[in-house]
ROTOR-308775 format. One line per field, with one value per residue: residue in three letters; z, x, y of N, C-alpha, C in turn. Coordinates in nm, 3 decimals, m for minus. Example, Ala and Ser with C-alpha at 12.3 -4.5 7.8 and 13.67 -1.06 7.14 Angstrom:
REM residues 2
aa (ALA  SER)
n_c3 (0.780  0.708)
n_c1 (1.319  1.285)
n_c2 (m0.569  m0.225)
ca_c3 (0.780  0.714)
ca_c1 (1.230  1.367)
ca_c2 (m0.450  m0.106)
c_c3 (0.780  0.787)
c_c1 (1.320  1.290)
c_c2 (m0.330  0.003)
***
This chain:
REM residues 95
aa (MET  SER  ARG  GLN  ARG  TYR  ASN  HIS  TYR  THR  ILE  GLU  SER  THR  ILE  LEU  LEU  LEU  PRO  LYS  SER  VAL  MET  LYS  LEU  LEU  LEU  SER  ILE  THR  LEU  ALA  LEU  VAL  THR  ALA  ILE  SER  ALA  PHE  ALA  THR  ALA  GLN  SER  PRO  ASP  ARG  ILE  VAL  TYR  LYS  GLY  ASN  GLU  ARG  MET  LEU  PHE  SER  ASN  PRO  LEU  GLU  GLY  TYR  TYR  SER  SER  GLY  ARG  LYS  ARG  PRO  ASP  PHE  MET  ILE  ALA  PRO  LEU  THR  THR  SER  THR  GLY  ASN  TRP  ARG  GLY  TYR  VAL  ALA  THR  TRP)
n_c3 (10.709  10.885  11.210  11.437  11.603  11.922  12.080  12.036  12.122  12.087  12.129  12.241  12.364  12.555  12.728  12.831  12.989  13.216  13.573  13.777  13.963  13.851  13.617  13.725  13.839  13.607  13.480  13.672  13.668  13.403  13.406  13.598  13.465  13.243  13.373  13.504  13.290  13.173  13.377  13.360  13.180  13.071  13.189  12.990  12.937  13.027  12.836  12.904  13.032  13.061  13.235  13.321  13.482  13.622  13.612  13.464  13.417  13.105  12.995  12.736  12.384  12.189  11.966  11.822  11.616  11.429  11.361  11.269  11.015  10.842  10.871  10.964  11.263  11.554  11.611  11.874  12.158  12.492  12.608  12.448  12.241  12.396  12.502  12.614  12.758  12.856  12.692  12.408  12.206  12.161  12.237  12.472  12.497  12.570  12.651)
n_c1 (7.778  8.016  8.049  8.317  8.448  8.540  8.684  8.452  8.244  8.044  8.113  7.891  7.755  7.940  7.930  7.676  7.727  7.844  7.866  7.578  7.627  7.842  7.723  7.529  7.697  7.824  7.599  7.523  7.748  7.733  7.482  7.543  7.742  7.599  7.407  7.573  7.690  7.467  7.402  7.559  7.452  7.342  7.076  6.834  6.761  6.442  6.155  5.944  5.622  5.364  5.074  4.778  4.915  5.092  5.407  5.540  5.748  5.806  5.832  5.855  5.917  5.783  5.856  6.037  5.932  5.873  6.130  6.248  6.161  6.337  6.370  6.565  6.743  6.746  7.035  7.149  7.352  7.462  7.640  7.884  8.070  8.034  7.899  7.645  7.604  7.362  7.174  7.128  6.954  6.962  6.792  6.550  6.221  5.948  5.620)
n_c2 (m7.524  m7.688  m7.828  m7.817  m8.096  m8.205  m8.463  m8.620  m8.458  m8.166  m7.816  m7.696  m7.912  m7.977  m7.761  m7.803  m8.022  m7.930  m7.898  m7.813  m7.610  m7.471  m7.382  m7.210  m7.021  m6.916  m6.806  m6.615  m6.444  m6.352  m6.216  m6.020  m5.871  m5.772  m5.616  m5.430  m5.295  m5.168  m4.997  m4.774  m4.599  m4.279  m4.090  m3.926  m3.579  m3.475  m3.358  m3.072  m3.011  m2.780  m2.744  m2.604  m2.422  m2.583  m2.728  m3.014  m3.307  m3.457  m3.769  m3.872  m3.851  m3.653  m3.497  m3.645  m3.804  m3.610  m3.515  m3.750  m3.790  m3.674  m3.403  m3.115  m3.115  m2.901  m2.702  m2.672  m2.583  m2.643  m2.460  m2.254  m2.467  m2.703  m3.017  m3.250  m3.566  m3.624  m3.516  m3.596  m3.537  m3.267  m3.067  m2.940  m2.957  m2.737  m2.760)
ca_c3 (10.788  10.974  11.345  11.478  11.717  12.009  12.159  12.007  12.180  12.037  12.238  12.306  12.454  12.667  12.823  12.898  13.082  13.334  13.693  13.795  14.038  13.757  13.529  13.801  13.851  13.477  13.459  13.763  13.616  13.282  13.446  13.666  13.364  13.164  13.461  13.529  13.168  13.153  13.487  13.329  13.081  13.120  13.166  12.903  12.991  12.980  12.795  13.011  12.990  13.157  13.222  13.428  13.569  13.684  13.521  13.487  13.324  13.003  12.965  12.601  12.292  12.080  11.848  11.750  11.491  11.338  11.312  11.205  10.873  10.763  10.900  11.034  11.407  11.600  11.638  12.000  12.250  12.627  12.611  12.330  12.228  12.495  12.479  12.732  12.727  12.904  12.598  12.272  12.110  12.133  12.280  12.572  12.457  12.673  12.590)
ca_c1 (7.896  8.034  8.097  8.435  8.421  8.654  8.656  8.315  8.146  8.052  8.134  7.761  7.724  8.034  7.875  7.562  7.776  7.901  7.783  7.480  7.687  7.923  7.627  7.471  7.802  7.838  7.479  7.532  7.850  7.679  7.380  7.610  7.809  7.497  7.350  7.674  7.707  7.351  7.394  7.638  7.382  7.300  6.935  6.820  6.684  6.304  6.084  5.859  5.487  5.298  4.930  4.707  5.012  5.182  5.509  5.573  5.844  5.745  5.930  5.842  5.979  5.687  5.915  6.125  5.865  5.888  6.267  6.287  6.121  6.440  6.382  6.688  6.732  6.807  7.178  7.171  7.452  7.440  7.727  7.970  8.164  8.015  7.788  7.607  7.554  7.225  7.083  7.173  6.859  7.002  6.691  6.450  6.100  5.850  5.487)
ca_c2 (m7.504  m7.803  m7.795  m7.893  m8.183  m8.234  m8.585  m8.662  m8.366  m8.030  m7.721  m7.676  m8.024  m7.971  m7.663  m7.866  m8.123  m7.867  m7.912  m7.706  m7.500  m7.393  m7.315  m7.099  m6.920  m6.850  m6.724  m6.500  m6.352  m6.291  m6.119  m5.908  m5.789  m5.702  m5.513  m5.327  m5.215  m5.081  m4.901  m4.655  m4.518  m4.149  m4.058  m3.810  m3.467  m3.484  m3.237  m3.020  m2.977  m2.691  m2.761  m2.532  m2.359  m2.681  m2.783  m3.155  m3.363  m3.541  m3.871  m3.925  m3.758  m3.635  m3.433  m3.737  m3.842  m3.495  m3.510  m3.875  m3.788  m3.608  m3.259  m3.079  m3.094  m2.777  m2.714  m2.602  m2.634  m2.592  m2.342  m2.267  m2.578  m2.808  m3.109  m3.324  m3.700  m3.628  m3.452  m3.625  m3.480  m3.131  m2.971  m2.976  m2.886  m2.698  m2.764)
c_c3 (10.888  11.108  11.376  11.600  11.792  12.096  12.150  12.071  12.109  12.157  12.314  12.404  12.573  12.772  12.899  13.000  13.209  13.454  13.709  13.868  13.947  13.661  13.598  13.815  13.720  13.447  13.547  13.714  13.493  13.316  13.515  13.566  13.282  13.247  13.483  13.407  13.150  13.263  13.457  13.224  13.146  13.089  13.082  12.969  12.938  12.926  12.914  12.953  13.101  13.132  13.345  13.531  13.639  13.581  13.562  13.386  13.232  12.958  12.835  12.508  12.172  11.954  11.767  11.619  11.385  11.277  11.240  11.057  10.788  10.787  10.981  11.181  11.444  11.635  11.763  12.075  12.386  12.647  12.491  12.344  12.340  12.453  12.611  12.690  12.775  12.809  12.456  12.169  12.072  12.173  12.399  12.539  12.578  12.603  12.677)
c_c1 (7.908  8.088  8.220  8.400  8.552  8.615  8.509  8.208  8.158  8.074  8.004  7.730  7.819  7.984  7.759  7.605  7.837  7.810  7.691  7.540  7.771  7.831  7.565  7.572  7.820  7.719  7.483  7.633  7.799  7.575  7.442  7.677  7.707  7.435  7.447  7.692  7.590  7.339  7.469  7.572  7.336  7.153  6.928  6.733  6.541  6.253  5.999  5.722  5.425  5.148  4.865  4.804  5.109  5.279  5.543  5.678  5.772  5.849  5.899  5.899  5.887  5.747  6.003  6.063  5.879  6.029  6.310  6.249  6.219  6.454  6.508  6.660  6.790  6.954  7.212  7.288  7.423  7.517  7.819  8.070  8.154  7.898  7.756  7.558  7.412  7.126  7.133  7.078  6.897  6.902  6.612  6.327  6.015  5.717  5.389)
c_c2 (m7.619  m7.756  m7.880  m7.976  m8.209  m8.353  m8.625  m8.572  m8.232  m7.939  m7.700  m7.789  m8.027  m7.873  m7.724  m7.970  m8.063  m7.889  m7.791  m7.586  m7.411  m7.317  m7.194  m6.985  m6.844  m6.760  m6.600  m6.398  m6.280  m6.184  m5.997  m5.815  m5.709  m5.590  m5.399  m5.237  m5.120  m4.976  m4.772  m4.567  m4.388  m4.128  m3.930  m3.703  m3.475  m3.351  m3.193  m2.986  m2.891  m2.703  m2.701  m2.477  m2.453  m2.735  m2.925  m3.198  m3.461  m3.642  m3.945  m3.818  m3.734  m3.571  m3.528  m3.785  m3.734  m3.494  m3.637  m3.878  m3.706  m3.459  m3.233  m3.055  m2.958  m2.799  m2.633  m2.663  m2.573  m2.462  m2.358  m2.383  m2.683  m2.897  m3.178  m3.462  m3.717  m3.563  m3.472  m3.567  m3.337  m3.026  m3.027  m2.892  m2.851  m2.686  m2.688)
***
């Protein structure tokens, strides 16, 4: 695949010729956009583990290996005809 050339420069070399202040600005804008997009992600509901009478949150998903092998996931809902973006797995396990 041939690259189009504009005035003997490729687009990549033109970007490299930008002043450092412009490069820093472009990098800052890019990082800000990436950070802002990831900030809107919903945290998932953790499983719970009870050990010696103390309940703790379990921030891993030990049942995912079980379900990834093709087994049917539980078809639970929080309330009839509702869903939550905080629980895409469809369950919260208690161990």
